[in-house]
DSSP file (Angstrom, degrees, kcal/mol; ACC not computed):
  #  RESIDUE AA STRUCTURE BP1 BP2  ACC     N-H-->O    O-->H-N    N-H-->O    O-->H-N    TCO  KAPPA ALPHA  PHI   PSI    X-CA   Y-CA   Z-CA
    1    1 A M              0   0    0      0, 0.0    96,-0.1     0, 0.0     2,-0.1   0.000 360.0 360.0 360.0 135.1  119.9  197.9  -47.4
    2    2 A A        -     0   0    0     95,-0.1    95,-0.1     1,-0.1     2,-0.1  -0.386 360.0-111.8 -72.6 150.3  118.5  196.7  -44.1
    3    3 A D     >  -     0   0    0      1,-0.1     4,-2.1    -2,-0.1     5,-0.2  -0.332  32.1-101.0 -78.8 168.5  115.4  194.5  -44.1
    4    4 A A  H  > S+     0   0    0      1,-0.2     4,-2.8    65,-0.2     5,-0.2   0.862 120.3  53.5 -59.7 -40.3  112.1  195.8  -42.7
    5    5 A K  H  > S+     0   0    0      1,-0.2     4,-2.8     2,-0.2     5,-0.3   0.924 109.0  48.6 -63.2 -44.2  112.5  193.9  -39.4
    6    6 A Q  H  > S+     0   0    0      2,-0.2     4,-2.1     1,-0.2    -1,-0.2   0.900 113.5  47.6 -62.4 -40.8  115.9  195.4  -38.7
    7    7 A V  H  X S+     0   0    0     -4,-2.1     4,-2.5     2,-0.2    -2,-0.2   0.956 115.1  44.3 -64.9 -50.7  114.6  198.9  -39.5
    8    8 A A  H  X S+     0   0    0     -4,-2.8     4,-2.8     1,-0.2    -2,-0.2   0.933 117.3  43.9 -62.9 -47.8  111.5  198.6  -37.4
    9    9 A E  H  X S+     0   0    0     -4,-2.8     4,-2.8    -5,-0.2     5,-0.2   0.870 112.4  53.9 -67.2 -34.6  113.3  197.0  -34.4
   10   10 A G  H  X S+     0   0    0     -4,-2.1     4,-2.0    -5,-0.3    -2,-0.2   0.916 111.7  44.9 -62.8 -42.6  116.1  199.5  -34.7
   11   11 A F  H  X S+     0   0    0     -4,-2.5     4,-2.8     2,-0.2     5,-0.3   0.940 113.9  49.3 -65.6 -47.5  113.6  202.4  -34.6
   12   12 A F  H  X S+     0   0    0     -4,-2.8     4,-2.4     1,-0.2     5,-0.3   0.935 113.3  46.2 -57.1 -48.9  111.7  200.8  -31.7
   13   13 A D  H  X S+     0   0    0     -4,-2.8     4,-1.2     1,-0.2     6,-0.2   0.868 113.1  51.6 -63.4 -36.4  114.9  200.2  -29.7
   14   14 A A  H  <>S+     0   0    0     -4,-2.0     5,-2.6    -5,-0.2     4,-0.4   0.958 113.6  40.1 -67.0 -51.4  116.1  203.8  -30.5
   15   15 A W  H ><5S+     0   0    0     -4,-2.8     3,-0.8     1,-0.2    -2,-0.2   0.894 116.8  48.7 -70.6 -36.3  113.0  205.6  -29.3
   16   16 A T  H 3<5S+     0   0    0     -4,-2.4    -1,-0.2    -5,-0.3    -2,-0.2   0.761 113.9  48.9 -72.4 -21.5  112.4  203.5  -26.2
   17   17 A G  T 3<5S-     0   0    0     -4,-1.2    -1,-0.2    -5,-0.3    -2,-0.2   0.431 117.9-112.6 -93.8   0.0  116.1  203.9  -25.3
   18   18 A G  T < 5S+     0   0    0     -3,-0.8     2,-1.3    -4,-0.4    -3,-0.2   0.603  73.6 134.9  82.4  11.8  116.0  207.7  -25.8
   19   19 A D     >< +     0   0    0     -5,-2.6     4,-2.0    -6,-0.2    -1,-0.2  -0.663  19.7 164.5 -93.6  80.7  118.3  207.8  -28.9
   20   20 A F  H  >  +     0   0    0     -2,-1.3     4,-2.3     1,-0.2    -1,-0.2   0.729  68.6  59.7 -75.8 -22.6  116.2  210.2  -30.9
   21   21 A E  H  > S+     0   0    0      2,-0.2     4,-1.6    -3,-0.2    -1,-0.2   0.941 109.6  43.4 -66.7 -46.6  119.0  211.0  -33.4
   22   22 A R  H  > S+     0   0    0      1,-0.2     4,-0.6     2,-0.2    -2,-0.2   0.913 113.7  51.9 -63.4 -42.0  119.2  207.3  -34.4
   23   23 A A  H >< S+     0   0    0     -4,-2.0     3,-1.2     1,-0.2     4,-0.2   0.908 106.7  53.8 -60.6 -42.4  115.4  207.1  -34.5
   24   24 A R  H >< S+     0   0    0     -4,-2.3     3,-1.5     1,-0.3    -1,-0.2   0.869 101.9  58.7 -61.6 -37.0  115.2  210.2  -36.8
   25   25 A G  H 3< S+     0   0    0     -4,-1.6    -1,-0.3     1,-0.3    -2,-0.2   0.671 103.3  53.2 -66.4 -16.9  117.6  208.5  -39.2
   26   26 A L  T << S+     0   0    0     -3,-1.2    73,-3.3    -4,-0.6     2,-0.4   0.365  97.0  83.3 -99.7   3.8  115.2  205.6  -39.6
   27   27 A L  E <  S-a   99   0A   0     -3,-1.5    73,-0.2    71,-0.2     2,-0.1  -0.865  76.4-124.5-110.2 141.7  112.2  207.8  -40.5
   28   28 A H  E >   -     0   0A   0     71,-2.6     3,-1.5    -2,-0.4    15,-0.1  -0.505  30.6-117.3 -69.3 151.3  111.1  209.2  -43.8
   29   29 A D  E 3  S+     0   0A   0      1,-0.3    14,-2.2    -2,-0.1    15,-0.3   0.863 115.9  44.6 -58.4 -36.4  110.6  213.0  -43.6
   30   30 A D  E 3  S+     0   0A   0     12,-0.2    -1,-0.3    13,-0.1    12,-0.1  -0.087  81.9 159.7-102.3  34.5  106.9  212.6  -44.5
   31   31 A V  E <   -     0   0A   0     -3,-1.5     2,-0.5    68,-0.1    70,-0.2  -0.274  33.1-139.4 -56.5 139.2  106.3  209.7  -42.1
   32   32 A S  E     -a  101   0A   0     68,-2.0    70,-2.8     9,-0.1     2,-0.4  -0.896  20.0-171.5-105.5 133.7  102.6  209.3  -41.3
   33   33 A F  E     +aB 102  40A   0      7,-2.8     7,-2.1    -2,-0.5     2,-0.4  -0.985   9.5 178.6-127.7 133.1  101.6  208.4  -37.7
   34   34 A E  E     +aB 103  39A   0     68,-2.1    70,-2.7    -2,-0.4     5,-0.2  -0.993  16.2 153.8-132.5 127.6   98.2  207.5  -36.4
   35   35 A G        -     0   0    0      3,-2.3    70,-0.1    -2,-0.4    -2,-0.0  -0.805  58.1 -87.3-140.3-178.6   97.7  206.6  -32.7
   36   36 A P  S    S+     0   0    0      0, 0.0     3,-0.1     0, 0.0    69,-0.1   0.718 124.0  20.1 -67.8 -20.1   95.0  206.7  -30.1
   37   37 A I  S    S+     0   0    0      1,-0.2     2,-0.3     0, 0.0    -3,-0.0   0.754 124.8  26.0-115.7 -41.6   95.7  210.3  -29.1
   38   38 A D        -     0   0    0      2,-0.0    -3,-2.3     8,-0.0     2,-0.3  -0.793  49.5-158.4-127.2 164.1   97.6  212.0  -32.0
   39   39 A S  E     +B   34   0A   0     -2,-0.3     2,-0.3    -5,-0.2    -5,-0.2  -0.989  16.6 179.5-138.7 140.9   98.2  211.9  -35.7
   40   40 A F  E     -B   33   0A   0     -7,-2.1    -7,-2.8    -2,-0.3     3,-0.1  -0.956  24.3-164.0-138.7 156.7  101.2  213.4  -37.5
   41   41 A S  S    S+     0   0    0     -2,-0.3     2,-0.3    -9,-0.2    -9,-0.1   0.104  74.0  54.2-128.0  21.5  102.3  213.7  -41.1
   42   42 A D  S  > S-     0   0    0    -12,-0.1     4,-1.8     1,-0.1   -12,-0.2  -0.992  76.3-123.2-152.6 155.1  106.0  214.6  -40.6
   43   43 A A  H  > S+     0   0    0    -14,-2.2     4,-2.8    -2,-0.3     5,-0.2   0.848 106.3  58.6 -67.1 -36.6  109.0  213.2  -38.7
   44   44 A V  H  > S+     0   0    0    -15,-0.3     4,-2.0     2,-0.2    -1,-0.2   0.936 110.1  41.9 -61.8 -48.1  109.7  216.3  -36.7
   45   45 A S  H  > S+     0   0    0      2,-0.2     4,-2.0     1,-0.2    -1,-0.2   0.907 114.9  51.4 -65.6 -42.2  106.2  216.4  -35.1
   46   46 A Y  H  X S+     0   0    0     -4,-1.8     4,-2.0     1,-0.2    -2,-0.2   0.934 111.8  45.8 -61.9 -46.8  106.2  212.7  -34.5
   47   47 A L  H  X S+     0   0    0     -4,-2.8     4,-2.6     1,-0.2    -1,-0.2   0.854 108.6  56.6 -66.9 -34.2  109.6  212.7  -32.8
   48   48 A A  H  X S+     0   0    0     -4,-2.0     4,-2.0    -5,-0.2    -1,-0.2   0.908 108.3  48.4 -61.5 -40.5  108.6  215.7  -30.7
   49   49 A S  H  X S+     0   0    0     -4,-2.0     4,-2.5     2,-0.2    -2,-0.2   0.905 111.0  49.7 -65.4 -42.2  105.7  213.7  -29.4
   50   50 A L  H  X S+     0   0    0     -4,-2.0     4,-2.4     2,-0.2    -2,-0.2   0.877 108.6  53.3 -64.9 -37.5  107.9  210.7  -28.7
   51   51 A R  H  X S+     0   0    0     -4,-2.6     4,-0.6     2,-0.2    -1,-0.2   0.923 110.6  47.0 -61.8 -43.1  110.4  212.9  -26.8
   52   52 A Q  H >< S+     0   0    0     -4,-2.0     3,-1.2     1,-0.2     4,-0.3   0.926 112.5  49.4 -64.4 -44.6  107.5  214.2  -24.7
   53   53 A L  H >X S+     0   0    0     -4,-2.5     3,-2.2     1,-0.2     4,-0.9   0.879  99.9  65.8 -60.6 -38.7  106.2  210.6  -24.1
   54   54 A S  H 3< S+     0   0    0     -4,-2.4    -1,-0.2     1,-0.3    -2,-0.2   0.707  86.1  72.9 -61.2 -18.4  109.7  209.4  -23.1
   55   55 A G  T << S+     0   0    0     -3,-1.2    -1,-0.3    -4,-0.6    -2,-0.2   0.744 109.0  30.5 -66.9 -22.3  109.5  211.7  -20.0
   56   56 A I  T <4 S+     0   0    0     -3,-2.2    25,-2.1    -4,-0.3     2,-0.4   0.459  93.1 111.4-113.1  -4.7  107.0  209.3  -18.4
   57   57 A V  E  <  +C   80   0A   0     -4,-0.9    23,-0.3    23,-0.2     3,-0.1  -0.564  34.3 175.1 -75.0 127.7  108.2  206.0  -19.9
   58   58 A T  E     -     0   0A   0     21,-3.1     2,-0.3     1,-0.4    22,-0.2   0.498  64.9 -32.1-106.4  -9.3  109.8  203.7  -17.4
   59   59 A G  E     -C   79   0A   0     20,-1.5    20,-3.0     2,-0.0    -1,-0.4  -0.910  43.7-136.7 169.1 166.5  110.3  200.8  -19.8
   60   60 A A  E     -C   78   0A   0     -2,-0.3     2,-0.8    18,-0.2    18,-0.2  -0.914  14.3-159.6-147.2 116.4  109.1  198.8  -22.8
   61   61 A E  E     -C   77   0A   0     16,-2.3    16,-2.2    -2,-0.3     2,-0.2  -0.857  16.4-140.8-103.8 107.1  109.0  195.0  -22.8
   62   62 A K  E     +C   76   0A   0     -2,-0.8    14,-0.3    14,-0.2     3,-0.1  -0.472  24.4 174.7 -67.7 130.0  109.0  193.7  -26.3
   63   63 A R  E     -     0   0A   0     12,-3.1     2,-0.3     1,-0.4    13,-0.2   0.813  58.7  -9.1-104.2 -44.3  106.7  190.6  -26.5
   64   64 A K  E     -C   75   0A   0     11,-1.8    11,-3.1     2,-0.0     2,-0.4  -0.991  48.6-152.7-159.0 147.1  106.5  189.6  -30.2
   65   65 A V  E     -C   74   0A   0     -2,-0.3     2,-0.4     9,-0.2     9,-0.2  -0.995  13.4-168.0-126.1 126.1  107.5  190.9  -33.7
   66   66 A F  E     -C   73   0A   0      7,-2.7     7,-2.7    -2,-0.4     2,-0.4  -0.924   3.9-164.9-113.3 138.8  105.6  189.9  -36.8
   67   67 A V  E     +C   72   0A   0     -2,-0.4     2,-0.3     5,-0.2     5,-0.2  -0.984  17.3 169.3-128.0 134.1  106.9  190.5  -40.3
   68   68 A D  E >   -C   71   0A   0      3,-2.9     3,-1.9    -2,-0.4     2,-0.4  -0.757  68.6 -67.4-140.5  90.3  105.0  190.4  -43.6
   69   69 A G  T 3  S-     0   0    0     -2,-0.3   -65,-0.2     1,-0.3   -64,-0.1  -0.517 120.7  -7.8  65.8-118.8  107.2  191.8  -46.4
   70   70 A D  T 3  S+     0   0    0     -2,-0.4    24,-3.0    -3,-0.1     2,-0.5   0.362 119.7  92.3 -91.3   4.2  107.6  195.6  -45.7
   71   71 A D  E <   +CD  68  93A   0     -3,-1.9    -3,-2.9    22,-0.2     2,-0.4  -0.861  52.2 180.0-101.9 132.2  105.0  195.5  -42.8
   72   72 A V  E     -CD  67  92A   0     20,-2.7    20,-3.6    -2,-0.5     2,-0.5  -0.998  10.8-163.2-133.4 130.9  106.3  194.9  -39.3
   73   73 A C  E     -CD  66  91A   0     -7,-2.7    -7,-2.7    -2,-0.4     2,-0.6  -0.964   2.9-166.8-113.8 127.9  104.2  194.7  -36.1
   74   74 A V  E     -CD  65  90A   0     16,-2.6    16,-2.5    -2,-0.5     2,-0.5  -0.965   4.4-164.3-113.2 118.7  105.9  195.1  -32.7
   75   75 A I  E     +CD  64  89A   0    -11,-3.1   -12,-3.1    -2,-0.6   -11,-1.8  -0.899  24.9 151.3-103.9 128.6  103.8  194.1  -29.7
   76   76 A Y  E     -CD  62  88A   0     12,-2.9    12,-3.3    -2,-0.5     2,-0.7  -0.957  48.8-109.6-150.8 165.2  105.1  195.3  -26.4
   77   77 A D  E     -CD  61  87A   0    -16,-2.2   -16,-2.3    -2,-0.3     2,-0.5  -0.916  32.3-151.9-101.2 112.9  104.1  196.3  -22.9
   78   78 A L  E     -CD  60  86A   0      8,-2.6     8,-1.8    -2,-0.7     2,-0.5  -0.752   8.7-158.9 -87.0 124.4  104.6  200.0  -22.5
   79   79 A K  E     +C   59   0A   0    -20,-3.0   -21,-3.1    -2,-0.5   -20,-1.5  -0.917  19.2 165.9-108.8 124.0  105.4  200.9  -18.9
   80   80 A T  E     -C   57   0A   0      3,-2.4   -23,-0.2    -2,-0.5   -26,-0.1  -0.843  47.7-106.7-130.9 167.9  104.8  204.5  -17.8
   81   81 A T  S    S+     0   0    0    -25,-2.1    -1,-0.1    -2,-0.3   -24,-0.1   0.940 119.0  37.0 -61.3 -49.4  104.6  206.5  -14.6
   82   82 A P  S    S+     0   0    0      0, 0.0    -1,-0.2     0, 0.0    -3,-0.0   0.847 126.8  35.9 -75.6 -30.4  100.8  207.0  -14.7
   83   83 A V  S    S-     0   0    0      1,-0.1    -3,-2.4     3,-0.0     3,-0.2  -0.945  71.6-155.2-125.4 109.4  100.0  203.5  -16.2
   84   84 A P  S    S+     0   0    0      0, 0.0     2,-0.3     0, 0.0    -1,-0.1   0.829  79.0   1.9 -55.3 -36.7  102.2  200.7  -15.0
   85   85 A S        +     0   0    0     -6,-0.2     2,-0.4    24,-0.1    -6,-0.2  -0.939  59.4 177.8-156.6 131.1  101.6  198.5  -18.1
   86   86 A S  E     -D   78   0A   0     -8,-1.8    -8,-2.6    -2,-0.3     2,-0.2  -0.961  30.0-129.4-136.0 116.2   99.7  199.0  -21.3
   87   87 A R  E     -D   77   0A   0     -2,-0.4    20,-2.3   -10,-0.2     2,-0.3  -0.483  38.4-178.6 -65.9 127.6   99.8  196.4  -24.1
   88   88 A T  E     -DE  76 106A   0    -12,-3.3   -12,-2.9    -2,-0.2     2,-0.4  -0.960  22.2-159.5-135.2 145.5  100.7  198.2  -27.3
   89   89 A C  E     -DE  75 105A   0     16,-3.1    16,-2.6    -2,-0.3     2,-0.5  -0.995   5.5-165.8-126.3 126.6  101.1  197.3  -31.0
   90   90 A E  E     -DE  74 104A   0    -16,-2.5   -16,-2.6    -2,-0.4     2,-0.7  -0.960   6.0-158.9-111.1 124.2  103.0  199.4  -33.4
   91   91 A W  E     -DE  73 103A   0     12,-3.2    12,-1.9    -2,-0.5     2,-0.4  -0.909  12.2-167.9-105.5 113.0  102.6  198.6  -37.1
   92   92 A Y  E     -DE  72 102A   0    -20,-3.6   -20,-2.7    -2,-0.7     2,-0.5  -0.824  11.9-159.4-102.2 137.6  105.4  199.9  -39.2
   93   93 A R  E     -DE  71 101A   0      8,-2.3     7,-3.2    -2,-0.4     8,-1.4  -0.979  16.4-155.6-114.6 119.1  105.4  200.1  -42.9
   94   94 A V  E     + E   0  99A   0    -24,-3.0     2,-0.4    -2,-0.5     5,-0.2  -0.787  14.8 177.6-101.7 135.2  109.0  200.3  -44.3
   95   95 A R  E >   - E   0  98A   0      3,-3.1     3,-1.5    -2,-0.4    -2,-0.0  -0.992  69.2  -9.9-137.9 127.5  109.8  201.8  -47.7
   96   96 A D  T 3  S-     0   0    0     -2,-0.4     3,-0.1     1,-0.3    -1,-0.1   0.849 128.8 -52.6  54.2  39.6  113.3  202.2  -49.1
   97   97 A G  T 3  S+     0   0    0      1,-0.2     2,-0.3   -95,-0.1    -1,-0.3   0.549 123.4  83.9  79.7   7.1  115.0  201.2  -45.9
   98   98 A R  E <  S- E   0  95A   0     -3,-1.5    -3,-3.1    -5,-0.0     2,-0.4  -0.947  87.3 -91.8-138.3 160.9  113.2  203.7  -43.7
   99   99 A I  E     +aE  27  94A   0    -73,-3.3   -71,-2.6    -2,-0.3    -5,-0.2  -0.583  34.7 177.2 -77.9 125.1  109.8  203.9  -41.9
  100  100 A A  E     +     0   0A   0     -7,-3.2   -68,-2.0    -2,-0.4     2,-0.3   0.738  66.8  10.0 -97.7 -30.5  107.1  205.4  -44.0
  101  101 A S  E     -aE  32  93A   0     -8,-1.4    -8,-2.3   -70,-0.2     2,-0.4  -0.998  55.0-163.2-152.2 152.6  104.1  205.0  -41.6
  102  102 A V  E     -aE  33  92A   0    -70,-2.8   -68,-2.1    -2,-0.3     2,-0.4  -1.000   5.2-174.3-135.7 131.6  103.4  204.0  -38.1
  103  103 A S  E     -aE  34  91A   0    -12,-1.9   -12,-3.2    -2,-0.4     2,-0.4  -0.997  11.0-159.9-126.8 129.7  100.0  203.0  -36.7
  104  104 A V  E     - E   0  90A   0    -70,-2.7     2,-0.4    -2,-0.4   -14,-0.2  -0.917  10.9-175.2-116.8 134.1   99.7  202.4  -32.9
  105  105 A I  E     + E   0  89A   0    -16,-2.6   -16,-3.1    -2,-0.4     2,-0.3  -0.995  16.5 176.7-122.9 131.1   97.0  200.4  -31.1
  106  106 A S  E     - E   0  88A   0     -2,-0.4   -18,-0.2   -18,-0.2   -19,-0.1  -0.976  41.3-140.4-138.6 148.4   97.0  200.5  -27.3
  107  107 A T    >   -     0   0    0    -20,-2.3     3,-1.3    -2,-0.3   -19,-0.1   0.644  39.7-146.9 -76.0 -14.6   95.0  199.2  -24.4
  108  108 A R  T 3   -     0   0    0    -21,-0.3   -22,-0.1     1,-0.3   -20,-0.1   0.870  68.8 -37.5  46.6  49.1   95.7  202.5  -22.8
  109  109 A G  T >  S+     0   0    0    -22,-0.1     3,-1.7   -26,-0.1     4,-0.4   0.389 100.2 122.4  96.2  -3.6   95.8  201.1  -19.3
  110  110 A R  G X  S+     0   0    0     -3,-1.3     3,-1.4     1,-0.3     6,-0.2   0.834  70.9  66.1 -60.0 -29.4   93.0  198.5  -19.3
  111  111 A S  G 3  S+     0   0    0      1,-0.3    -1,-0.3   -26,-0.2   -25,-0.1   0.680  85.8  70.0 -68.7 -15.1   95.6  195.9  -18.3
  112  112 A R  G <  S+     0   0    0     -3,-1.7     2,-0.4   -27,-0.2    -1,-0.3   0.725  80.6  86.1 -76.3 -17.6   96.1  197.6  -14.9
  113  113 A R  S <  S-     0   0    0     -3,-1.4    -4,-0.0    -4,-0.4     0, 0.0  -0.686  80.2-140.5 -77.6 130.6   92.6  196.4  -13.8
  114  114 A S  S    S+     0   0    0     -2,-0.4    -1,-0.2     1,-0.2    -4,-0.0   0.892  97.5  27.1 -62.8 -38.7   93.0  193.0  -12.5
  115  115 A S  S    S-     0   0    0      2,-0.1    -1,-0.2    -3,-0.1     3,-0.1   0.692  93.7-133.7 -98.9 -18.7   89.8  191.6  -14.0
  116  116 A G        +     0   0    0      1,-0.3     2,-0.1    -6,-0.2    -2,-0.1   0.564  53.6 148.5  78.1   6.9   89.5  193.9  -17.0
  117  117 A H        -     0   0    0     28,-0.1    -1,-0.3     1,-0.1     2,-0.2  -0.472  47.8-118.7 -77.2 147.7   85.8  194.4  -16.3
  118  118 A S        -     0   0    0     -2,-0.1    25,-0.9    25,-0.1     2,-0.1  -0.531  25.3-124.0 -79.6 149.8   84.1  197.7  -17.1
  119  119 A T     >  -     0   0    0     23,-0.2     4,-2.1    -2,-0.2     5,-0.1  -0.454  26.6-106.0 -86.2 167.3   82.7  199.9  -14.4
  120  120 A A  H  > S+     0   0    0      1,-0.2     4,-2.3     2,-0.2     5,-0.2   0.864 121.8  56.1 -61.3 -36.0   79.0  201.0  -14.4
  121  121 A V  H  > S+     0   0    0      1,-0.2     4,-2.5     2,-0.2    -1,-0.2   0.925 107.5  47.9 -62.2 -44.2   80.2  204.5  -15.4
  122  122 A E  H  > S+     0   0    0      2,-0.2     4,-2.4     1,-0.2    -1,-0.2   0.886 109.3  53.8 -63.7 -38.0   82.0  203.2  -18.4
  123  123 A L  H  <>S+     0   0    0     -4,-2.1     5,-2.6     2,-0.2     4,-0.3   0.918 110.8  45.8 -62.6 -42.3   78.9  201.2  -19.4
  124  124 A R  H ><5S+     0   0    0     -4,-2.3     3,-1.1     3,-0.2    -2,-0.2   0.909 111.0  52.8 -66.1 -40.2   76.8  204.3  -19.2
  125  125 A R  H 3<5S+     0   0    0     -4,-2.5    -2,-0.2     1,-0.3    -1,-0.2   0.891 110.3  47.5 -62.2 -38.4   79.4  206.3  -21.2
  126  126 A R  T 3<5S-     0   0    0     -4,-2.4    30,-0.5    -5,-0.2    -1,-0.3   0.512 115.1-122.6 -79.9  -3.6   79.3  203.6  -23.9
  127  127 A R  T < 5 +     0   0    0     -3,-1.1    29,-0.8    -4,-0.3     2,-0.3   0.887  45.7 172.6  64.7  43.5   75.5  203.7  -23.8
  128  128 A W  E   < -F  155   0B   0     -5,-2.6    -1,-0.2    27,-0.2    25,-0.0  -0.593   7.7-173.6 -77.1 144.3   74.9  200.1  -23.0
  129  129 A R  E     -F  154   0B   0     25,-1.7    25,-1.7    -2,-0.3     7,-0.1  -0.973  29.3 -94.2-138.0 154.6   71.3  199.3  -22.2
  130  130 A P  E     -F  153   0B   0      0, 0.0    23,-0.2     0, 0.0    22,-0.1  -0.307  41.5-118.7 -64.8 149.1   69.5  196.2  -21.0
  131  131 A S    >   -     0   0    0     21,-2.1     3,-1.5    20,-0.1    21,-0.0  -0.335  30.0-101.4 -79.0 171.0   68.0  194.0  -23.6
  132  132 A R  T 3  S+     0   0    0      1,-0.3     4,-0.1    -2,-0.1    -1,-0.1   0.753 117.9  66.9 -65.2 -24.5   64.3  193.3  -23.7
  133  133 A R  T 3  S+     0   0    0     18,-0.2     2,-0.3     2,-0.1    -1,-0.3   0.617 101.3  54.7 -74.3 -10.3   64.8  189.9  -22.0
  134  134 A H  S <  S-     0   0    0     -3,-1.5     2,-0.3    18,-0.2     0, 0.0  -0.809 104.5 -77.4-124.0 163.0   65.9  191.6  -18.8
  135  135 A D    >   -     0   0    0     -2,-0.3     3,-1.1     1,-0.2    -2,-0.1  -0.413  35.4-156.4 -60.6 115.2   64.4  194.2  -16.4
  136  136 A A  T 3  S+     0   0    0     -2,-0.3    -1,-0.2     1,-0.2    -4,-0.0   0.645  87.4  64.4 -70.4 -15.0   65.0  197.6  -18.1
  137  137 A G  T 3  S+     0   0    0      2,-0.1    -1,-0.2     0, 0.0     2,-0.2   0.637  80.3  98.4 -84.5 -13.8   64.9  199.4  -14.8
  138  138 A R    <   -     0   0    0     -3,-1.1    -4,-0.0     1,-0.0     3,-0.0  -0.507  65.8-142.1 -78.2 141.9   68.0  197.7  -13.3
  139  139 A I        -     0   0    0     -2,-0.2    -2,-0.1   -10,-0.1   -19,-0.1  -0.867  30.8-107.7 -97.9 133.5   71.3  199.5  -13.4
  140  140 A P        -     0   0    0      0, 0.0     3,-0.1     0, 0.0   -17,-0.1  -0.353  35.4-120.5 -62.3 138.1   74.2  197.3  -14.1
  141  141 A S    >   -     0   0    0      1,-0.1     3,-1.5   -22,-0.1    -3,-0.0  -0.448  37.8 -86.6 -76.8 153.1   76.4  196.7  -11.0
  142  142 A P  T 3  S+     0   0    0      0, 0.0   -23,-0.2     0, 0.0    -1,-0.1  -0.267 113.9  38.6 -56.7 144.0   80.0  197.8  -11.1
  143  143 A G  T 3  S+     0   0    0    -25,-0.9     2,-0.6     1,-0.3   -24,-0.2   0.315  81.9 122.9  97.4  -7.5   82.3  195.1  -12.5
  144  144 A I    <   -     0   0    0     -3,-1.5    -1,-0.3   -27,-0.1     2,-0.2  -0.776  37.9-178.8 -89.7 124.8   79.9  193.9  -15.2
  145  145 A S     >  -     0   0    0     -2,-0.6     4,-2.7   -28,-0.1     5,-0.2  -0.703  43.6-103.3-113.4 170.1   81.4  194.0  -18.6
  146  146 A R  H  > S+     0   0    0     -2,-0.2     4,-1.0     1,-0.2     7,-0.2   0.897 122.9  50.1 -57.1 -40.3   80.0  193.2  -22.0
  147  147 A R  H  4 S+     0   0    0      1,-0.2     3,-0.3     2,-0.2    -1,-0.2   0.931 116.4  38.2 -67.1 -46.2   82.0  190.0  -22.0
  148  148 A S  H  4 S+     0   0    0      1,-0.2    -2,-0.2    -5,-0.1    -1,-0.2   0.776 112.5  57.5 -78.9 -24.2   80.9  188.9  -18.5
  149  149 A A  H >< S-     0   0    0     -4,-2.7     3,-1.7     1,-0.2    -1,-0.2   0.684  84.1-172.7 -79.3 -17.5   77.3  190.1  -18.9
  150  150 A G  G ><  -     0   0    0     -4,-1.0     3,-0.8    -3,-0.3    -1,-0.2  -0.377  66.7  -7.0  60.8-131.9   76.7  187.9  -22.0
  151  151 A P  G 3  S+     0   0    0      0, 0.0    -1,-0.3     0, 0.0   -18,-0.2   0.477 113.8  90.9 -78.5   0.2   73.4  188.6  -23.7
  152  152 A C  G <  S+     0   0    0     -3,-1.7   -21,-2.1    -6,-0.1     2,-0.4   0.858  89.9  38.7 -64.0 -34.8   72.2  191.0  -20.9
  153  153 A F  E <   +F  130   0B   0     -3,-0.8    -1,-0.1   -23,-0.2   -25,-0.1  -0.901  61.9 178.6-122.7 145.4   73.5  194.1  -22.5
  154  154 A R  E     -F  129   0B   0    -25,-1.7   -25,-1.7    -2,-0.4    -8,-0.0  -0.976  39.6 -90.7-139.4 153.5   73.7  195.3  -26.0
  155  155 A P  E      F  128   0B   0      0, 0.0   -27,-0.2     0, 0.0   -28,-0.1  -0.296 360.0 360.0 -64.9 148.5   75.1  198.5  -27.6
  156  156 A A              0   0    0    -29,-0.8   -28,-0.1   -30,-0.5   -29,-0.1   0.476 360.0 360.0 -72.6 360.0   72.6  201.3  -28.0
């Protein structure tokens, strides 16, 4: 029986390389998937989603693999047509030599901004408001993020 790292990396290499038959062989039928956009509870739906995603994928650069028993995290830069690079982490849980669950965390394109600062529109969408120590009438200028603004802004 293959170890968890071999299974997870084999699956990752298969789906990013477009080998969906090989990828299917490494998944349990009732694999659970949770990501920023979709959730699935079966291998057929999950693979259909990966096939659709592969139409815009231009590459995947693996950065680091962490292993803790049957848990494996693969951190990589997903390169797609609409978003040149998005730092992504896939957490695989392996059971009986196949993947039982996948959880994905992604920056979903934040890395394409050179500075990573939020725009004023994003600040309003997140409902940031000035603290009492600052003028409540001022609108934050574009480019101010929670990180760069320090104590000026706090969540609503």
